[in-house]
ROKE-887684 format. One line per field, with one value per residue (C-alpha): x, y, z; residue number from 0. Coordinates in steps of 0.5 Angstrom, whole numbers. Each point is the difference from the previous one (the first is absolute). Layout:
<pts>
east: c(X	...)
north: c(Y	...)
up: c(Z	...)
i: c(NUM	...)
</pts>
This chain:
<pts>
east: c(0	3	1	-2	7	-1	-6	1	7	-2	7	3	-4	4	-3	-5	3	-5	-4	4	-4	4	7	-3	-1	-6	-2	-6	-6	-6	-5	-4	2	-3	1	-3	-1	-2	-5	-4	-1	-7	1	-2	6	5	-2	1	7	2	-2	6	5	5	0	-1	0	-7	-2	3	0	0	7	2	-7	2	8	-3	-6	6	2	7	-2	-3	6	4	-5	2	7	0	-3	3	-5	1	-7	-7	-6	-4	-7	-5	-6	-7	-3	-2	-5	5	8	0	3	7	-2	3	4	3	2	3	4	2	3	4	4	3	-4	5	-3	-6	-6	-7	-7	-6	-6	-7	-6	-6	-4	-5	1	-8	3	8	2	1	5	3	1	4	3	3	1	5	3	2	3	6	6	0	-7	0	-6	-7	-2	-7	-3	-7	-1	3	-3	-7	-2	-2	5	-5	-3	1	0	7	2	3	6	2	0	4	5	1	0	6	2	0	-2	-5	1	-5	-2	-4	-2	-2	4	2	-1	-6	-5	1	-6	1	-6	1	-1	6	4	0	4	-6	-3	5	-1	-5	6	5	-3	-2	7	5	4	1	4	-3	4	-4	3	0	-3	-6	2	-5	4	-6	-1	7	-1	2	-6	-1	6	-2	-4	5	5	-6	0	7	1	-7	2	7	-1	-1	6	1	3	1	1	-1	-4	7	2	2	-7	-4	3	5	-1	3	-6	-3	5	3	-7	-1	7	-1	-8	4	6	-6	-4	5	0	7	1	-6	3	3	2	-1	-1	-5	6	3	-4	5	7	3	-7	3	5	-3	-6	5	4	-8	-1	7	-2	-6	3	5	-5	-5	7	0	6	5	-3	-7	3	3	-7	-4	5	1	-1	-7	-1	5	-4	-7	2	5	6	8	0	6	6	2	6)
north: c(0	7	5	6	3	0	2	7	1	-2	2	-6	-5	-4	0	-4	-7	-5	-5	-8	-5	-7	2	6	8	3	7	2	5	0	3	1	5	6	6	5	6	-4	6	-1	-8	-1	-2	-7	-1	3	-5	-6	3	2	-8	-2	4	-3	2	5	4	-2	4	7	-2	6	2	-7	0	6	-3	-6	3	5	0	-1	-5	-4	0	-2	-6	-1	0	-5	-5	1	3	4	5	-1	3	5	1	6	-2	4	-4	4	-5	-6	1	8	5	0	5	-1	6	-3	-6	4	4	-6	-2	5	-2	-6	0	-6	-4	2	0	3	-3	5	0	4	1	-3	2	5	-3	3	7	0	-7	5	4	-6	-3	6	1	-8	2	6	-5	-5	5	1	-5	-2	-3	-6	-4	0	-2	-2	-4	-1	-3	7	4	-2	-1	-7	-3	-1	6	4	6	0	-3	7	-1	-6	4	6	-6	-4	8	1	-7	-1	-7	0	-4	-2	-3	-6	-4	2	6	-1	7	4	3	-4	-3	-8	-2	-4	6	4	-6	-6	1	-4	7	3	-5	5	7	-6	-2	7	3	-4	6	1	-5	-2	-2	-4	1	-5	-5	1	-2	0	4	-1	-7	-1	-5	0	2	2	-3	-4	5	5	-5	-3	8	0	-6	3	6	3	7	-3	-1	-2	2	-4	5	1	-8	-3	4	-2	3	-3	-6	-3	-7	2	-3	5	3	-7	-2	7	-1	-7	1	5	-4	-6	5	3	6	2	5	4	0	7	0	4	1	5	3	3	-1	0	-1	-6	-3	2	-4	-6	0	-1	-6	-4	1	-2	-7	0	1	-6	-5	1	-2	7	0	6	3	-1	4	5	2	0	4	5	-1	-1	7	3	-3	2	7	1	1	-3	-6	1	-2	-7	2)
up: c(0	-1	5	1	-1	-7	0	3	-3	-7	-3	3	-4	-5	-8	-3	-2	-1	3	0	-4	0	-3	-3	2	-2	-1	4	-1	5	-3	6	6	4	2	2	7	6	2	-6	2	2	9	0	-6	4	6	-5	-3	7	2	-5	2	6	7	3	-7	0	5	-3	-7	-3	-1	-2	-5	-3	-2	-2	-4	-4	-7	5	4	-6	-3	6	0	-7	1	6	-5	-5	-5	-6	0	2	-1	4	1	0	4	1	5	6	3	1	0	-3	-5	-3	-6	-7	2	6	-4	-6	4	4	-6	-2	6	-4	-7	-3	6	1	-4	2	-1	0	3	1	4	-2	7	-4	-8	-1	1	-1	-4	-6	4	3	-7	-2	6	-1	-8	3	5	-5	-4	5	-3	8	-1	-3	2	3	8	1	7	-1	7	3	-5	1	-8	-4	-4	-5	0	-8	3	2	-7	-2	5	-4	-7	3	2	-6	-3	4	-1	7	4	5	7	3	8	-1	6	6	5	8	0	4	-6	-5	-4	0	-4	-7	-4	3	1	-5	-7	-3	0	-5	-5	-4	1	-2	-6	-3	1	-3	-1	7	4	8	5	5	7	6	-5	3	7	6	5	5	1	-1	-7	-7	-2	-8	-2	-6	-2	0	-4	-5	-2	-1	-5	-4	-1	-2	3	7	5	7	6	5	6	8	0	1	6	7	3	-6	-1	6	-3	-6	-3	-5	-4	-2	-2	-4	-3	-2	-3	-5	-2	-2	-3	-5	2	2	-4	3	7	3	6	6	8	3	4	3	6	5	0	-3	-3	-8	1	4	-5	-6	3	2	-8	-2	4	-2	-7	1	3	-6	-5	-3	-5	1	-7	3	7	-4	-4	6	5	-6	-8	0	4	-5	-6	2	2	-6	4	-1	4	5	0	3	5)
i: c(0	1	2	3	4	5	6	7	8	9	10	11	12	13	14	15	16	17	18	19	20	21	22	23	24	25	26	27	28	29	30	31	32	33	34	35	36	37	38	39	40	41	42	43	44	45	46	47	48	49	50	51	52	53	54	55	56	57	58	59	60	61	62	63	64	65	66	67	68	69	70	71	72	73	74	75	76	77	78	79	80	81	82	83	84	85	86	87	88	89	90	91	92	93	94	95	96	97	98	99	100	101	102	103	104	105	106	107	108	109	110	111	112	113	114	115	116	117	118	119	120	121	122	123	124	125	126	127	128	129	130	131	132	133	134	135	136	137	138	139	140	141	142	143	144	145	146	147	148	149	150	151	152	153	154	155	156	157	158	159	160	161	162	163	164	165	166	167	168	169	170	171	172	173	174	175	176	177	178	179	180	181	182	183	184	185	186	187	188	189	190	191	192	193	194	195	196	197	198	199	200	201	202	203	204	205	206	207	208	209	210	211	212	213	214	215	216	217	218	219	220	221	222	223	224	225	226	227	228	229	230	231	232	233	234	235	236	237	238	239	240	241	242	243	244	245	246	247	248	249	250	251	252	253	254	255	256	257	258	259	260	261	262	263	264	265	266	267	268	269	270	271	272	273	274	275	276	277	278	279	280	281	282	283	284	285	286	287	288	289	290	291	292	293	294	295	296	297	298	299	300	301	302	303	304	305	306	307	308	309	310	311	312	313	314	315	316	317	318	319	320	321	322	323	324	325	326	327	328	329	330	331	332	333	334)
</pts>
């Protein structure tokens, strides 16, 4: 586990050196990280996050949270894990986890634009009156060279996956060649929707069919984080096997908190490989959450891939190559 010293003294962190897989060292992109302002995180979510911090930091978490959630803190986590670059998500979910604006993410990415890639989002809270303005704001955000994707979380943002009123989001994303990351499955955070139309990726299928030029990334593989069961993994894998514009991202479901026996992530890795969709897997952790989480999740992912029999080339695709292809970026060079 990383110590707090590198977190607070980022200049001491070693440069990224990739991940050891078998006899190879492979470059890694973690597409799923969060940064933000602690004060803008909903109180109930602050308490959940503080519970992840080591004692006694969870008693007064503001200072540690700010150091982890800042762009500098994210880069420190990447350095300690040997990860070359990462995606950072804007969030507009005031009823659940809080808000991290497009402007905040765009500015954070300037800290190291070669390594930090922004994902824009938008508010859907008053779509009838503000939808057009929100779409214009999304279009403007994606015009920044630092904002390369879109982040949506139907369960957190309280809008159905099968509601065609929101399909213009996918059209704007396609116009910018910006893949759309979607939270699928339930969420453990208070204030989220848990019904199937907000969580089951099957409800996304009409949108996937109607927008073949939009890349859809199904985050969490439909995992049920409330009951701590596999959830809609089969549906997520089926969609990727059926539609070439569907990618899969197995973040968070394999963490020590969600998967203490290391069952879910190995199951997911095996299911994706058996379905022949290794070329559609994009690695993500859903960090930083707490000091060292980013590195620990990568280690658990490597173990799951090894157990599922991934070759070196297959692992390289999942860890970086597929991300590069989906986002139109150069693949990272092998160390």
